[in-house]
N, C-alpha and C positions, 0 to 999 in steps of 0.2 A: 411842361410843353415849348412856352413860352420862355422860361430861363434854360432849357437846354437850346434852344434857337439863339440866344443870347450868348451863351457863352460858346456856341460854332462861332458866329459873328465876329466875335472877343480874339479867339483863337487864331482863324484866319487873318485878323489883322495885325495878330500881335506876329507873327511867327517871319515874317521878310525880317522886323526888328529883330527879337530875339534871337534868329539865326546869325544875325550879322557877327561875324567874326569867327563864327564857328564854324568854318568851311572844310576846315581841317578835316570834321568829323563826319563830314556829311559823304555818302555816298559809296563806302567803302566799307569791308569785313575789317570788326575789332575782333580777335581771337585772344582768351581770356586764359590766364594758366588754371582751368581747373574744366576746362574743356568743354566751357559756354565761348559764345560768337556773340555777337550785337553788328546789328550793321542799322545806319542812320540811313533814313530815307527821309524825305521833302512831308511825306505823308504819318511817316510812323516808326518807329525804333523797333526793330525786330530781333527777339530773342531767342535764341536757340541753346539748346544746356542738357546735359547727360547728369545721371545721377545712379549708384546701384542703392539697390536694397535688397535683404537676405535673395542673397546672392544674385540678385536679377537684374538686369540695366533696363534701362527708361530714359525715353527724351521727353521734352517739352518744345513745342516752339509757338508763340506767341505775337502778338504784335501791339502794340500800347500809342495812344499818344502822347507826348513828350514836348517839354517845354527847357529852354536855356535860360534861363534867370542870372544874370551875373557868372556868378561863378558855382553855379548848381543846376543839376541836373534835374527837372521833373521828370516822373514816370507815373503819368496818369494810368489808372485801372481801365476807366470804361467813362463815356459819357453820361451812362444812368449811374456811376459812385464815382463824379469829377471830383467829390472831396474827399475821397481814397486817394493817395499818392504817395509814391516815395521819393524822398529827396537825398541824393548824391552830390558831393563837394566835388568839385573837380579840382584834385589835389594837382595834376600835369595835364600838358593836352598840348602835342604835336602833332607834328605828318605822322609819327612812329608810334610813338606812347599814349596811353589816356589813361589816367590814375582817377580811382573816384572813391570816395570815403561816402560808405552808406550811414543815413544819417536814424533811417528806422530801423529798430532791433529786428535783428532775423527776417530781414526784408530775404527772400527767396526770387525779388522779380530777375534779376541779374544772375543771379547763379543759386543755385539749389540750396548750397551747404548754410548752414546757422551762423549768419559772421557778422556781432555786431564790434561795430565800429572796426571793422576789419577793409585794407585797402585792397580794392580788386583794381588790378593789374590788368590792361588790355594791350595788344599787339599789333599793329596793323600785319595784314598780312605779308608784305612783303617784309617785316622784319623777322620775319619765322622762318625765313629762308634757310636749307640746310642745306651743303653741298656732299653731304656723308650717305645719298641715295644708290646705291648700285643697282641698275634698275636693268631687270632679265627680261619682261615683257608685260605686257598689259591686253587684256581680253574686255570687250566693253560690247553690251547686247541692250536695246529698248525696244519695247511691244508698242503694237497700235494701241490707240485711247478710242474713245465715242467721234473725236475731231478725225484731224489730219496730219497726226502725230506720224511719226516717219516709223519703221520695226525695220532695226538694221544690229546688225552685229559685224563685229570687229575687232582683229590682232595687229598688235604694234610690235614686234622683238628687238632686241636690242643694238639690232643693223639700222632700224629705221623703214624695215619690210613692213606693207601693210597688207592683210587680208580683207577683203571685205564683202560681207552676204547683205544684198539691198533686197527688200522684201516692200509690201503697199508703201506709199508715199516716201519711200526711200528717193535720192539723187539719184542711183540705177538700180533693176533688178537683175538679180542675178549672182554671180561671183567673179568677184575682179582683184586684182593686184596691184599694188603702187612701192613705189618709193616715194621716202617723206626729202625734203630737201634738209638742208644740213640746219637752216632758219627753223624750218618747221619742229626738226628733231629737236633742236636745241631748245625751241618754245616749250616741249612736251617736260622736258627733264626740268627744266624752271617753274615749271607750272607744282611738278611732284616734288620738287623740292620743298613749296610754302603749303603742301595740302596736308601737314601734320599727320602723316602714312601711322606713326605709332602711336598716335593717339586717338584717331577716329574713329567713331563704334557704327556699327551697323545695328540700327535701330526699326531697321524692317516696317517704315509706314506706308501702307498700300492703302488704295483707291480703285472702288471699283471703275470710276471714269477717268481716272489716269493712268498713262504708260508705267510700266514698271522699269525701273532702270538696274541695271546691273555689273557692278565694276568690279572687275579684278586685279590685283596690282602681284608681280612677282618681283621683288625686290631684298636685298642685305639676307637671300635667303630665307626668306618668309614669303606670306601670302597674306596680304589685305584683301576681303571680300566685304561689298557693299550691297545691298541689293536692296531697293525700294523704291517707291513712287515720288517720294521728296526727298533729297539726297539733301544731307548735312551741309550749309551754308561753304564750310569748308572746304567742300569740292565743286561750288559751283564753275570758278575759274574751269575744271578740270574736265566739267561736264558740258560746256560751252566749246572748250577746246576743240571734245570727241566729237559731236554733232553734227562741227565745220567743217572737220580734216578731210572728210571724203569730196567736199568741192575745191578742195586747195588742192590735188593731188592728180596726177594722170591715169587714171584707172583703166588695166588694159585686164578685158575678160579671160579667165582661167578657169580651169575645171572645179567643178566643184569640191569643196574642201571642209571636214570637221572640227568647228569651234570647240575646243575641251575645257569646260568648266570644272574648275575644283570641286564644288557641290551645288 
């Protein structure tokens, strides 16, 4: 126990030093080229990645302690396994690109596939933006939880019309209609353009204590449906926008309307 305490004290002392000069990595989402995502917070590196096996899709979300040591990123398994770590040479790092070379053979810490000495390439979420999204409409629903999570359903079409149904804990209860401002609608389109819609997968990770979120996006003659208690990291910006948008518009009462999800 004393060793663990000393280790914690050492990390807390070193973090301000080791993070100095590394702030371009902190606080942003990094999008990998194998449907994997990284987010560096001050206390942990959070990893979200997917893989397929026997025609089934799987998802893994983990949080690890980490250190920047000169040109090396060290990912630490846990306090109880402090001697077990994975080192990655930082081959390139700027505001938009992060290139890492794994020094541990077959490391699956930041991506599932076995990639001895392969360079892992991550881009900032802004860097993956595409203007090829032909948006038709979006439906969003979220449920209550054991706390004060709002239950609501909304739809936004390509003319910026929002239909809203508010239930318990929502900003309003009942059925409402509103028109998004040009700026707010442009913000939505921008977020959709950096949400990797063609790649993001529905892993359906549910928890009895947490609300269930459903996002259905109609675009480019396709439908992308995501339903989970814990959304993929790449959809965090979209989720924040959808949760906040009912408070940004002038909701006008209307007759009851049915929201038709594809599933």
